[in-house]
N, C-alpha and C positions, 0 to 999 in steps of 0.2 A: 598430561593434563586431564583432570577430571571434568568431563563435559556433560552438561545437563541440557536436554531439550525441554523447552517450556511451551505451553500452549494454553489457550482459554477456549471453553466451549459453552454453548447454550442451545439446548434443544437441537442438537446435531443428529441424534438418532443413528440411523444406518450410515449417514454420510461420513461419520468420523472414522469408519473402517478404512477408508481410502488413506487417511493419514497414518493410522496405526499399522496397517499392512506395510506401508512404505518405510516406516521406521524399523519394523522387523527386518526388512530386506536391505538395510544399510550395509555397505561394505566396511564401514567403520562404525561399530555399534556404539550407541550412546551409553555412558556410564550411569545415567539417571534420566528418567522422563517424568516431569512433573506437569500435571494437567489440572487446571482449576476450572471447575464447573460453576457457572454463575447462578445456579438454581433451576436446572432443567426440569421440565414437567413431563418429558418423554422418557425413553429408555436409554438416554445417553450414558449415564453412569453405569448402568448394567452392561452395556456394550463395552465400555472401557474396561470393566472388571474382567472381561474375558481374556484380556491381553496381559494379565498379571503374571502368568507363567512364561510369557514369551519376551517380556521387556522388564527392565528394572523400574517398574511403574509406581508412581505415587499419585493418587487422585484425591484432590481436595475439593470440598463443596463450600462455596462462599456465596450464599444467596444474595442477589442484588448487586453483586460486583460487576462493574463495567470492565471493558477490556483492559484498561490501564491498571485498575485495581487487581484484576486477575493475574496479570503478568508480574506485578510487584509482589503479590503473595507467593507466586511460584518461585521467584528469585530468593525471597526470604526463607522459603522452606527448603531450598536446595542445599546440598552439602559442598558443592564445588565452587570454583571461581571463574568458570567460563560457561557461557550460555549461548545456545542457539534457539531461535524463535521460529515457530511455524504456525500456520492457521489450520483449524479444523476444516474438513471438506476438501482440502487440497491433497495432492500426493507428490512425493519427493523422489527425484531420481536416486537410484541406489548409491551413487557417489556424492550425494548432496552434503552429508556431514563431513566426509573426507575433504571435499573441496573447500568448504567453509573454514576448516581448521588449518588448511595448508599455509595461508599467510601468517598465522600465529606461529606455526612450527618452523617455517622457512621464509622469513621476511626477506625482501629484496636487499641484497648487500649494498652498502653505501648509500642507501636511501632511507634515512630515518623518517618514520611516518607518524611518530607521536611526540608530544612535547615533553615527555618525561625521559626521553633518550632511549637508547637500546635498539631502535629501529623496528621494534615490533608494534603493530597496530593494536589499538585498544578496542577496535570494532571492525567488522568486515561485512561488506555488502555482498549478498548473493543476488540472484536474479529470478525472475518468474516469467512464465509463458502461459498463454491461454490454453485450456484444455477444452477444445471446441468440437462440436459434431454437426449441429444444424446450421443452415445459412444465416439464421439470425445471430447465433453465437459467434460465427465467423465474422460477420459484419461488426458485431459489438467489439470483439477483440481487436479488429483492425482499426476501429475508430478511437478507442480509448487507451490502448496499451502500447507503450514503446517497444520497438524491437532492439535487439542487442546492438546493432550497428548505429543506432541513434544515441546511445548512452555515452556520456563523457564521465569516466570513472572518477575524475577529480571533483565533480560537482554533484554526482548522483546521490540522491537521498533514498536509501532502500526502504521498501515496505517491510514491515515486521513479519511478513509471511516468509521471508528468507533473509535472515540477518544473524550475526553473531557478535557478542560483546563480552567484555570482562566485567567482573563484579565492580572493579574500580571505576570503569566507565559508567556503569549504571549508577553508582554512588555519586560520581562527579556530575552527572546530568540531573541528579535529584530524583532518579527513577522515572517511570512513565507518569505523565501528568494525569492524576485521577480527577481533576476538576473539569476535564473536557471529555465529551463523548465520542467525537470523531476528530481525525487529524492528529491523534495522540502520537503516532509513530513519527510524523514529521517534526513535531516539537521535540521529541526524544532525540531524533537524529541531529537536529540543529544544536541542541545543547551538548550532545556528545562531541560533535565536531568542534564546537567552541571550546570545550574543556580539554579535549584529548588530541585534537588534530584530525587529519583526514582519515576516512575509512579505507581499509584495505579492500581489494577488489577480487572477487571469486566468481567470475561469470559462469563457471561450470556448475555452481551450486544452484540447480534449477528446481523450482517448485512449480507444479502444474495446478491451475485452479480454473474453475468454471466461472466465466463471466455471467452477469445477470441474464436471465432467460426471457425477460419481457420488458417492454418499455415502461410499464408501471413500476416494476422493481428497480429499473435503472434510474428513473426519475427520482424515486425516493432515496436511493443511494447517493446521487449527486446533489440533491437538495441538502442532505445531511453533511456531505463533504464540504459544501460551500458554507453552510451554517457554521461548521467548525472553523473554516477559514476566517469568517467574520468574528467569531468568539476570540480567536487567537491572534487576530490582526495579521493574517498571512496573505501574501500575493496581492497586495493592493494594485500593482501595475497591471497584472493579468486581468483582474476583474474590471479595472477601469477601461482597458482595451475592449473587453467584451461589451460593456455598456455603450461605449462609443460606436462600436460596430452596429449594434442593433438600434440604437436611439439616434444616431447621427448619419452614419454611412448608408444604412438601409433606407431611411426616409429620403435621402438625397437621390438614391438610385430610383426610387419610386417617382420622385418629382421629375426626373429625366424621362421616365417612361411616359408620363402624362404629356410632357412637352414634345414627345415624339422625336427627341434628339437622337442622332445616331450614336452619341456617346453612351446611350442606355445599354445597347448590346455589348459594347466594349466593357463598360463597368460591370455588367452582369456576368459576362464570361470571366473577367479577371477575378471578380469576387468569388465566384464559384470555384475557380481553380485554386485560389489561395485557401479556401475553406475546406476543400475535400482532397487536395493533392496528397497529403501524407497518408490519410486512411486508405485511399485507393492504391497507393504504392505498397502499403502493407498487405492489401487484399490480393494482389497479383499472384503470389505463390499458391494461394488456396484455389483459385479459379479452375485450374485444370482438373481438380479432384471433385468438382461439383457438376451436377447435371445442368443443362441449359437453363431450366427454370430456376434452379438454385443460384446460378450465377447472376441472373437478372434480379432476383430478389435481394441478394447481398449487395449488388450495386445500387439498387434503389433505396435500400435501408440506410446506407451510410449517411446521406444528408438528413434523413429523419432522426437518426440517433444523435447526430451532432446538434440539431436544433433542440431536441428534447433535453439533452444534457446542458446546453447553454441556458435554456429557460429555467431549468431546475437550479442552476447556479445563480442566476440573476435574482431568483426569489429567495434562495437560501442565504446568500451573503448578507443582505440587509437584516434578515431575521437574526443572524449571528451577531451583527453589530448592535442591534437593539438589546440583545442579551448582554453584550459587553458594556454598554452604557449603563444598564441597570445594575451591573455588578462592578462598576468602576473602582469601588473602594477595596475590593478584594485584591490582596497582594499577588496572588497567582495569575491574575489577568494580565499583569505587567511582567510576564515571565521573560520577555526579551531584554528588560533592563536589569533583571536580577542576575546575580553572579551564579554561574553553574554550581549546582550542589546546594543552593541556598534553601533553608527550611521553608516549607510551605508550598514548594513547587509541586510536590507529589499530591 
């Protein structure tokens, strides 16, 4: 199989070296690496050019291209029919590419996983883990990122920081949706699964990436994610639960506190346990490696990070829906009703 690694970059500068060095170190080298630059104003393209002698590299400059457009351009420019996708700034385990390809080369016998027969998947999910150093990054990773034990491979929708797919799957999905700025990989995943059946699973294909390093950057990221959810009409139930929690359950608990009811403490303790239980469970393996002050900081940061993310989502989701209403006549907005591969999705 001729395998192409694709990625998009914008003003990545020195951070892109992490990705490029890890591609050089792969146990199964890529046959082609296609990177699309969205119009960087720093030295990103110059840094990428340094790897021309170490990788079968093609760098394309597409000023103004969003992430989806960049990935589609990379696929169109590639010579093969199998693609793996990675993000700039992350680094990949040496066996990342080899693990991602394994389900294509050796599909589980007797378990057809695509609707076209043959048992070979048309797309494969890798996995990702946080590359953390400070107590803040550790708390951030524990709050927002699942661990492997929490993943159900049958329903997992991979991030495009670690995924593989065939050209046929990309075509069946209509490519990455260029009409949306965030959540593009979720829409792509859902359309691939609708057209081609479930993803294969390669948990050993690990990408390491740095979570956001400040509350401000995290707020901006999650506002944009939720705005994308609103634009694409994703996760209505999840967002409804969040609004109900903050606008109904929380005021009810405050009312109990004013009445001095003993139910206040029970409601507060139960609510806090439900709110932070999973992040604290993920945090536990990191605590022995932190100094006492670092442990305390990470423990205290988790509720703050959760509230910040929830507020960002509650503000971003209606902004996305407002955009959706304004653009209601656009065919791509109704991507969930369109047949996979339908014109205009990209």
